[in-house]
DRENDO-1510 file (C-alpha; in Angstrom, 1 decimal, always signed):
<recs>
REC; n; res; u; v; w
REC; 1; MET; +2.0; +15.7; -6.5 .
REC; 2; ASP; +3.0; +12.5; -5.9 .
REC; 3; GLY; +1.1; +10.1; -8.0 .
REC; 4; SER; +2.2; +6.7; -6.3 .
REC; 5; ARG; -0.1; +6.7; -3.2 .
REC; 6; ARG; -3.0; +4.0; -3.3 .
REC; 7; PHE; -5.8; +4.1; -1.1 .
REC; 8; ASP; -4.7; +7.5; +1.1 .
REC; 9; THR; -4.7; +7.6; +4.6 .
REC; 10; THR; -6.4; +10.8; +5.3 .
REC; 11; LYS; -8.5; +12.8; +8.0 .
REC; 12; GLY; -7.6; +9.9; +10.1 .
REC; 13; TYR; -9.0; +7.1; +8.1 .
REC; 14; SER; -6.8; +4.7; +6.6 .
REC; 15; MET; -8.4; +2.3; +4.0 .
REC; 16; LYS; -8.8; -0.7; +6.3 .
REC; 17; GLU; -10.8; +2.0; +8.6 .
REC; 18; LEU; -12.8; +3.2; +5.4 .
REC; 19; LEU; -13.6; -0.2; +4.6 .
REC; 20; ASN; -14.5; -0.9; +8.1 .
REC; 21; GLU; -17.2; +2.1; +8.0 .
REC; 22; MET; -18.5; +0.7; +4.5 .
REC; 23; VAL; -19.1; -2.8; +6.1 .
REC; 24; ASP; -20.6; -1.2; +9.1 .
REC; 25; LEU; -22.7; +0.7; +7.2 .
REC; 26; ALA; -23.9; -2.1; +4.7 .
REC; 27; ALA; -24.7; -4.3; +7.8 .
REC; 28; LYS; -27.1; -1.8; +8.8 .
REC; 29; ARG; -28.6; -1.3; +5.5 .
REC; 30; GLU; -27.5; +2.4; +5.5 .
REC; 31; PRO; -26.9; +3.7; +2.1 .
REC; 32; PHE; -23.9; +5.9; +1.4 .
REC; 33; VAL; -22.1; +7.9; -1.3 .
REC; 34; LEU; -18.5; +6.9; -2.4 .
REC; 35; ALA; -16.6; +9.8; -4.1 .
REC; 36; THR; -13.1; +8.4; -5.7 .
REC; 37; LEU; -10.7; +10.6; -7.4 .
REC; 38; ILE; -10.3; +8.4; -10.6 .
REC; 39; SER; -7.8; +10.9; -12.3 .
REC; 40; HIS; -6.1; +13.7; -11.9 .
REC; 41; ASN; -3.3; +16.6; -13.8 .
REC; 42; GLY; -1.4; +19.0; -12.2 .
REC; 43; SER; -0.6; +19.9; -8.7 .
REC; 44; THR; -3.8; +18.7; -6.8 .
REC; 45; PRO; -3.9; +18.1; -3.0 .
REC; 46; ARG; -4.8; +14.2; -3.3 .
REC; 47; SER; -3.7; +11.5; -5.8 .
REC; 48; THR; -5.6; +9.2; -7.8 .
REC; 49; GLY; -7.6; +6.7; -5.9 .
REC; 50; ALA; -8.3; +8.8; -2.9 .
REC; 51; LYS; -11.7; +8.2; -1.4 .
REC; 52; MET; -14.3; +10.1; +0.7 .
REC; 53; LEU; -17.3; +8.4; +2.0 .
REC; 54; ILE; -20.7; +10.5; +2.5 .
REC; 55; ARG; -23.1; +9.1; +4.8 .
REC; 56; GLN; -27.0; +10.4; +4.7 .
REC; 57; ASP; -26.7; +12.7; +7.4 .
REC; 58; GLY; -24.1; +14.5; +5.1 .
REC; 59; SER; -21.2; +13.7; +7.4 .
REC; 60; THR; -18.0; +12.3; +5.6 .
REC; 61; ALA; -14.8; +10.0; +6.3 .
REC; 62; GLY; -11.8; +10.2; +4.4 .
REC; 63; THR; -10.9; +13.0; +1.9 .
REC; 64; ILE; -10.2; +13.7; -1.9 .
REC; 65; GLY; -8.7; +16.9; -1.5 .
REC; 66; GLY; -10.5; +19.0; +0.8 .
REC; 67; GLY; -12.1; +22.8; +0.4 .
REC; 68; ILE; -13.8; +23.9; -2.3 .
REC; 69; LEU; -13.4; +20.4; -4.2 .
REC; 70; GLU; -15.2; +18.6; -1.7 .
REC; 71; ASP; -17.7; +21.2; -1.0 .
REC; 72; ARG; -18.9; +20.7; -4.6 .
REC; 73; VAL; -18.4; +16.8; -4.6 .
REC; 74; GLU; -20.8; +17.2; -1.7 .
REC; 75; GLN; -23.1; +19.1; -3.1 .
REC; 76; LEU; -23.1; +16.3; -6.0 .
REC; 77; ALA; -23.7; +13.7; -3.5 .
REC; 78; VAL; -27.0; +15.4; -2.7 .
REC; 79; GLU; -28.4; +14.5; -6.1 .
REC; 80; VAL; -26.9; +11.2; -6.4 .
REC; 81; PHE; -28.4; +10.0; -2.9 .
REC; 82; LEU; -31.8; +11.7; -4.4 .
REC; 83; HIS; -31.7; +9.5; -7.4 .
REC; 84; HIS; -29.9; +6.4; -6.6 .
REC; 85; SER; -27.4; +7.0; -9.4 .
REC; 86; ALA; -23.6; +7.1; -10.1 .
REC; 87; THR; -21.8; +9.7; -12.3 .
REC; 88; THR; -18.4; +11.2; -12.9 .
REC; 89; ARG; -17.6; +14.8; -13.0 .
REC; 90; GLU; -14.6; +16.7; -14.1 .
REC; 91; TYR; -13.4; +20.0; -12.0 .
REC; 92; SER; -10.8; +22.4; -13.1 .
REC; 93; PHE; -9.1; +25.0; -10.4 .
REC; 94; THR; -7.1; +28.1; -10.7 .
REC; 95; GLY; -4.3; +28.9; -8.2 .
REC; 96; LYS; -6.6; +30.8; -6.4 .
REC; 97; ASP; -8.9; +28.1; -6.1 .
REC; 98; ALA; -6.1; +25.9; -4.7 .
REC; 99; THR; -5.5; +28.2; -1.7 .
REC; 100; THR; -8.6; +26.7; -0.1 .
REC; 101; MET; -7.6; +23.2; -1.1 .
REC; 102; ASP; -4.2; +23.0; +0.8 .
REC; 103; ALA; -2.3; +23.2; -3.1 .
REC; 104; ILE; -0.1; +25.4; -4.4 .
REC; 105; CYS; -1.6; +25.8; -7.9 .
REC; 106; GLY; -4.4; +24.8; -9.9 .
REC; 107; GLY; -5.2; +21.4; -11.4 .
REC; 108; GLN; -7.9; +19.1; -13.0 .
REC; 109; VAL; -9.5; +16.2; -11.3 .
REC; 110; GLU; -12.2; +13.8; -12.3 .
REC; 111; VAL; -14.0; +12.2; -9.6 .
REC; 112; LEU; -16.4; +9.2; -9.5 .
REC; 113; VAL; -19.6; +9.9; -7.1 .
REC; 114; GLU; -21.6; +6.8; -6.8 .
REC; 115; TRP; -24.3; +5.6; -4.3 .
REC; 116; LEU; -24.0; +2.5; -2.9 .
REC; 117; ASP; -27.1; +0.4; -2.2 .
REC; 118; ALA; -26.7; -1.1; +1.3 .
REC; 119; SER; -29.5; -3.5; +1.2 .
REC; 120; GLU; -28.1; -5.2; -1.9 .
REC; 121; PRO; -26.6; -8.6; -1.1 .
REC; 122; GLY; -24.0; -8.4; -3.4 .
REC; 123; LEU; -22.6; -5.5; -2.1 .
REC; 124; VAL; -22.1; -6.6; +1.4 .
REC; 125; GLU; -20.5; -9.9; +0.1 .
REC; 126; PHE; -18.2; -7.5; -2.0 .
REC; 127; LEU; -17.3; -5.4; +0.7 .
REC; 128; ASP; -16.5; -8.3; +3.3 .
REC; 129; SER; -14.1; -10.0; +0.4 .
REC; 130; LEU; -12.2; -6.4; -0.3 .
REC; 131; SER; -11.9; -5.8; +3.5 .
REC; 132; GLN; -10.7; -9.5; +3.9 .
REC; 133; ALA; -8.2; -8.8; +1.1 .
REC; 134; VAL; -6.8; -5.7; +2.8 .
REC; 135; ALA; -6.7; -7.0; +6.0 .
REC; 136; SER; -4.7; -10.1; +4.9 .
REC; 137; ASN; -2.3; -7.8; +2.8 .
REC; 138; GLN; -3.5; -9.9; -0.2 .
REC; 139; GLN; -2.4; -8.6; -3.8 .
REC; 140; ALA; -5.8; -7.9; -5.7 .
REC; 141; TRP; -7.4; -5.4; -7.7 .
REC; 142; VAL; -10.7; -3.4; -7.7 .
REC; 143; LEU; -12.2; -2.8; -11.1 .
REC; 144; THR; -14.8; -0.3; -11.5 .
REC; 145; ALA; -17.1; -0.3; -14.3 .
REC; 146; LEU; -17.9; +3.8; -14.8 .
REC; 147; PRO; -21.4; +4.5; -15.4 .
REC; 148; SER; -22.5; +5.1; -19.0 .
REC; 149; GLU; -25.6; +5.6; -20.7 .
REC; 150; GLY; -28.1; +2.8; -19.4 .
REC; 151; SER; -26.0; +1.0; -17.0 .
REC; 152; ALA; -24.8; +2.2; -13.3 .
REC; 153; SER; -21.3; +1.7; -12.1 .
REC; 154; ALA; -20.3; -1.7; -11.2 .
REC; 155; HIS; -17.2; -3.5; -9.1 .
REC; 156; THR; -15.4; -6.5; -9.6 .
REC; 157; LEU; -12.7; -7.9; -7.1 .
REC; 158; VAL; -10.1; -9.8; -8.9 .
REC; 159; TYR; -7.4; -11.9; -7.0 .
REC; 160; GLN; -3.9; -12.6; -8.2 .
REC; 161; ASP; -4.5; -16.1; -8.9 .
REC; 162; GLY; -7.3; -15.3; -11.4 .
REC; 163; LYS; -10.1; -15.8; -9.3 .
REC; 164; SER; -12.9; -12.8; -8.8 .
REC; 165; ARG; -16.0; -11.5; -7.3 .
REC; 166; GLY; -18.3; -10.3; -9.6 .
REC; 167; ALA; -18.2; -10.2; -13.2 .
REC; 168; LEU; -15.2; -9.7; -15.3 .
REC; 169; PRO; -15.1; -7.7; -18.7 .
REC; 170; VAL; -15.6; -9.7; -22.0 .
REC; 171; GLY; -12.2; -10.3; -23.1 .
REC; 172; PHE; -10.4; -9.4; -19.9 .
REC; 173; SER; -7.5; -11.6; -19.0 .
REC; 174; ILE; -5.6; -11.8; -15.5 .
REC; 175; LYS; -2.4; -11.1; -17.5 .
REC; 176; ASP; -3.5; -7.6; -18.9 .
REC; 177; ILE; -4.1; -6.6; -14.9 .
REC; 178; ASN; -0.8; -8.4; -13.1 .
REC; 179; GLU; +1.4; -5.5; -13.8 .
REC; 180; ILE; -0.7; -2.8; -12.9 .
REC; 181; ARG; +1.0; -1.2; -9.9 .
REC; 182; LEU; -0.9; +2.2; -9.7 .
REC; 183; PRO; -4.7; +3.5; -10.1 .
REC; 184; GLY; -6.0; +4.5; -13.2 .
REC; 185; LEU; -8.8; +4.5; -15.9 .
REC; 186; HIS; -8.4; +1.9; -18.7 .
REC; 187; GLN; -10.4; +1.1; -21.7 .
REC; 188; ILE; -11.9; -2.3; -21.9 .
REC; 189; GLY; -14.0; -3.0; -24.9 .
REC; 190; ASP; -17.1; -0.6; -25.1 .
REC; 191; ARG; -16.7; +0.4; -21.3 .
REC; 192; LYS; -14.4; +2.5; -19.5 .
REC; 193; TYR; -12.9; +0.9; -16.1 .
REC; 194; PHE; -11.1; +2.6; -13.1 .
REC; 195; ILE; -8.5; -0.3; -11.8 .
REC; 196; GLU; -7.0; -0.1; -8.6 .
REC; 197; PRO; -4.4; -2.4; -6.9 .
REC; 198; LEU; -5.2; -3.0; -3.4 .
REC; 199; ASP; -2.4; -1.1; -1.3 .
REC; 200; ILE; -0.1; -3.7; -0.6 .
REC; 201; ALA; +2.0; -2.0; +2.6 .
REC; 202; GLY; +4.3; -4.8; +2.3 .
REC; 203; THR; +5.7; -7.1; +4.7 .
REC; 204; VAL; +8.9; -6.9; +6.3 .
REC; 205; TYR; +11.0; -9.6; +7.6 .
REC; 206; ILE; +13.5; -8.4; +10.5 .
REC; 207; PHE; +16.2; -10.9; +11.1 .
REC; 208; GLY; +17.7; -10.4; +14.5 .
REC; 209; ALA; +15.7; -9.5; +17.5 .
REC; 210; GLY; +18.1; -7.1; +19.3 .
REC; 211; HIS; +17.9; -3.5; +20.4 .
REC; 212; VAL; +17.6; -2.0; +17.0 .
REC; 213; SER; +15.3; -4.6; +15.9 .
REC; 214; ARG; +13.0; -4.1; +18.9 .
REC; 215; SER; +12.8; -0.2; +18.0 .
REC; 216; LEU; +12.2; -0.8; +14.4 .
REC; 217; ALA; +9.6; -3.4; +14.6 .
REC; 218; GLU; +7.5; -0.5; +16.5 .
REC; 219; PHE; +7.9; +2.0; +13.7 .
REC; 220; THR; +7.3; -0.6; +10.7 .
REC; 221; LYS; +3.9; -1.4; +12.5 .
REC; 222; ALA; +3.1; +2.5; +12.8 .
REC; 223; VAL; +3.7; +3.2; +9.1 .
REC; 224; GLY; +1.5; +0.2; +7.9 .
REC; 225; PHE; +4.0; -2.8; +7.1 .
REC; 226; ARG; +2.8; -6.4; +7.9 .
REC; 227; THR; +5.9; -6.9; +10.3 .
REC; 228; ILE; +7.8; -10.2; +11.2 .
REC; 229; VAL; +10.4; -10.7; +13.5 .
REC; 230; LEU; +13.2; -14.0; +13.3 .
REC; 231; ASP; +15.6; -14.9; +15.3 .
REC; 232; ASP; +17.4; -18.1; +16.7 .
REC; 233; ARG; +17.3; -16.9; +20.3 .
REC; 234; ILE; +14.2; -17.9; +22.1 .
REC; 235; ASP; +14.4; -15.6; +24.9 .
REC; 236; TYR; +14.5; -13.0; +22.5 .
REC; 237; VAL; +11.7; -13.4; +20.0 .
REC; 238; ASN; +8.8; -13.3; +22.5 .
REC; 239; SER; +5.6; -10.9; +22.9 .
REC; 240; GLU; +7.0; -8.9; +25.8 .
REC; 241; ARG; +9.8; -7.7; +23.6 .
REC; 242; PHE; +7.8; -7.4; +20.5 .
REC; 243; PRO; +3.8; -6.7; +21.4 .
REC; 244; THR; +2.9; -5.3; +18.1 .
REC; 245; VAL; +4.1; -7.3; +15.6 .
REC; 246; ASP; +2.4; -9.7; +13.5 .
REC; 247; GLN; +4.5; -12.9; +13.6 .
REC; 248; LEU; +7.3; -13.9; +15.9 .
REC; 249; ILE; +9.7; -16.8; +14.2 .
REC; 250; VAL; +12.4; -19.0; +16.4 .
REC; 251; LEU; +14.5; -20.1; +13.7 .
REC; 252; ASP; +16.6; -23.7; +14.4 .
REC; 253; ASN; +19.4; -21.8; +13.2 .
REC; 254; PHE; +20.3; -19.1; +10.5 .
REC; 255; SER; +21.8; -21.8; +7.7 .
REC; 256; ASP; +18.5; -21.5; +5.9 .
REC; 257; PRO; +16.7; -18.2; +7.2 .
REC; 258; LEU; +14.2; -18.0; +4.3 .
REC; 259; ASN; +13.0; -21.5; +4.5 .
REC; 260; GLY; +9.2; -21.6; +4.3 .
REC; 261; ILE; +8.9; -18.0; +3.9 .
REC; 262; GLN; +7.4; -16.8; +0.7 .
REC; 263; VAL; +9.8; -13.6; -0.1 .
REC; 264; ASP; +8.2; -11.3; -3.3 .
REC; 265; ARG; +8.4; -8.2; -4.7 .
REC; 266; ASP; +6.6; -6.5; -1.8 .
REC; 267; SER; +8.6; -7.8; +0.4 .
REC; 268; PHE; +11.3; -5.9; +2.7 .
REC; 269; VAL; +14.3; -7.9; +4.2 .
REC; 270; VAL; +16.0; -6.3; +7.3 .
REC; 271; ILE; +19.3; -7.8; +8.2 .
REC; 272; VAL; +20.2; -6.5; +11.6 .
REC; 273; THR; +21.3; -9.9; +13.1 .
REC; 274; ARG; +24.0; -10.3; +15.9 .
REC; 275; GLY; +27.1; -11.3; +13.8 .
REC; 276; HIS; +28.8; -10.9; +10.6 .
REC; 277; LEU; +28.2; -14.4; +9.7 .
REC; 278; HIS; +24.7; -14.7; +10.1 .
REC; 279; ASP; +24.5; -11.4; +7.9 .
REC; 280; ARG; +26.2; -12.8; +5.3 .
REC; 281; THR; +24.0; -15.8; +5.3 .
REC; 282; VAL; +20.9; -14.1; +5.3 .
REC; 283; LEU; +22.1; -11.9; +2.6 .
REC; 284; THR; +23.0; -14.4; +0.4 .
REC; 285; ALA; +19.6; -16.2; +0.6 .
REC; 286; ALA; +17.9; -12.8; +0.2 .
REC; 287; LEU; +19.7; -11.9; -3.0 .
REC; 288; ARG; +18.0; -15.0; -4.4 .
REC; 289; THR; +14.6; -13.7; -4.1 .
REC; 290; LYS; +12.6; -11.1; -5.9 .
REC; 291; ALA; +12.6; -9.0; -2.4 .
REC; 292; GLY; +11.9; -5.5; -3.4 .
REC; 293; TYR; +14.1; -4.2; -0.5 .
REC; 294; ILE; +17.2; -5.8; +1.0 .
REC; 295; GLY; +18.8; -3.8; +3.9 .
REC; 296; MET; +21.9; -4.8; +6.0 .
REC; 297; ILE; +23.1; -3.0; +9.1 .
REC; 298; GLY; +26.6; -2.4; +9.3 .
REC; 299; SER; +29.7; +0.1; +8.9 .
REC; 300; SER; +30.8; +0.7; +5.1 .
REC; 301; ARG; +33.9; -0.9; +6.0 .
REC; 302; LYS; +31.9; -4.1; +7.0 .
REC; 303; CYS; +29.7; -4.0; +4.1 .
REC; 304; GLY; +32.3; -3.5; +1.7 .
REC; 305; LEU; +34.3; -6.6; +3.3 .
REC; 306; LEU; +31.1; -8.5; +2.6 .
REC; 307; PHE; +30.4; -7.5; -0.5 .
REC; 308; ASP; +33.7; -8.7; -1.9 .
REC; 309; GLU; +33.3; -12.0; -0.4 .
REC; 310; LEU; +29.8; -12.2; -2.5 .
REC; 311; ARG; +31.7; -11.3; -5.6 .
REC; 312; ARG; +33.9; -14.0; -5.1 .
REC; 313; GLN; +30.9; -16.4; -4.6 .
REC; 314; GLY; +29.7; -15.5; -8.3 .
REC; 315; PHE; +27.1; -12.4; -7.2 .
REC; 316; THR; +27.3; -9.6; -9.7 .
REC; 317; ASP; +27.7; -5.6; -9.1 .
REC; 318; ASP; +24.3; -5.7; -10.4 .
REC; 319; ASP; +22.9; -8.0; -7.7 .
REC; 320; LEU; +24.9; -6.0; -4.8 .
REC; 321; ARG; +23.4; -2.8; -6.1 .
REC; 322; ARG; +20.1; -3.9; -4.8 .
REC; 323; VAL; +21.3; -3.8; -0.7 .
REC; 324; HIS; +20.8; -1.0; +1.0 .
REC; 325; ALA; +24.0; -1.0; +3.2 .
REC; 326; PRO; +25.0; +0.8; +5.3 .
REC; 327; ILE; +21.2; +0.3; +5.8 .
REC; 328; GLY; +19.0; +3.7; +6.8 .
REC; 329; LEU; +18.9; +7.2; +5.8 .
REC; 330; SER; +21.7; +9.5; +6.6 .
REC; 331; ILE; +20.6; +11.2; +9.5 .
REC; 332; GLU; +23.8; +10.8; +11.6 .
REC; 333; ALA; +21.4; +7.9; +14.1 .
REC; 334; GLU; +23.3; +6.6; +17.1 .
REC; 335; THR; +20.8; +5.1; +19.5 .
REC; 336; PRO; +18.5; +1.9; +18.8 .
REC; 337; GLU; +15.7; +4.4; +18.1 .
REC; 338; GLU; +17.3; +6.8; +16.1 .
REC; 339; ILE; +18.9; +4.0; +13.9 .
REC; 340; GLY; +15.0; +2.5; +13.6 .
REC; 341; ILE; +13.9; +5.9; +12.6 .
REC; 342; SER; +16.3; +6.2; +10.0 .
REC; 343; ILE; +15.7; +2.5; +8.4 .
REC; 344; VAL; +12.0; +3.1; +8.3 .
REC; 345; GLY; +12.3; +6.1; +6.7 .
REC; 346; GLU; +14.4; +4.4; +4.0 .
REC; 347; MET; +11.9; +1.8; +3.7 .
REC; 348; ILE; +9.2; +4.3; +3.3 .
REC; 349; GLN; +11.1; +6.0; +0.5 .
REC; 350; ALA; +11.6; +2.5; -1.4 .
REC; 351; ARG; +8.0; +1.6; -1.0 .
REC; 352; ALA; +6.8; +4.5; -2.5 .
REC; 353; ARG; +9.3; +4.1; -5.6 .
REC; 354; MET; +8.3; +0.5; -5.6 .
REC; 355; LYS; +4.6; +1.5; -5.7 .
REC; 356; ALA; +5.2; +4.0; -8.6 .
REC; 357; GLY; +6.7; +0.9; -10.4 .
REC; 358; LEU; +10.4; +2.2; -9.8 .
REC; 359; SER; +13.4; +0.2; -8.4 .
REC; 360; GLY; +13.3; +0.2; -4.4 .
REC; 361; LYS; +16.6; +1.8; -4.3 .
REC; 362; GLY; +17.2; +5.3; -5.7 .
</recs>
């Protein structure tokens, strides 16, 4: 199974929706149990970081794998509710078991099952902060101290700037966490922690507001990207053409397209402007950033000619290998909608690789 996913979208619940459910329960002072898959080995239906919320009435939201695994965890949750406790439990499944779990063969998982006291003010504040960080696509990490003898689980939210909500482990440094891209177990001092990065879906900057951009923006929003459309044509950059995007930016011109825009490794730059000169300007600027994904529309011939120009300007072959051009998966796309699908498919693929700590380009 792919281990690159974080905060899975399952049973109709995205992480934002699951957090909203937790916030609602906490606001109503209703305790709940949260089950988190903290490690897995072999073929398992969900990957590390998958979550399931269990309410007092036994109903659930999210999933950690379905079938026999969730049955056992739900049984354990009854005890956790009763004793107001937290525990970790390992489960091993054979190939026969896996037929009830949407998996093709056996595997082993470890699950953290914890009772969360909704009457505890600290929990409400923590969930509010976590929800805000997820909603704003903010880079942060959740540190969960696993329960040990004489101590319950504890949670800390650490922001990229080093600030935190909750207690940091003794001797812990922000430098130790900044490069953690995947959820996993870590030993810090004499205690074990489950550390999970917030699922930064990524921000896509779509340069150009034509027909392809219009179709693409709908797809990028549908698969979780924060979507920003930029163009210098005010008649094109409006909410009637782009009703779902997060932000519309009217450029004075394309001479300095990234002015005021913070592009980082979780950024996706898509170049679909109306002309070769604008494409070249945006691409030149994008190559000077740390953008995780850069894609440019155009024929192989056009892209090749533009690459030759950039080499003469001093860009290296390693620089140009960062660019997906012609942009999109090869699916014989022709219409703006088909081209949009091919582009977002390639972006999803690049995002998965980036989350796994690999280059965005395969």
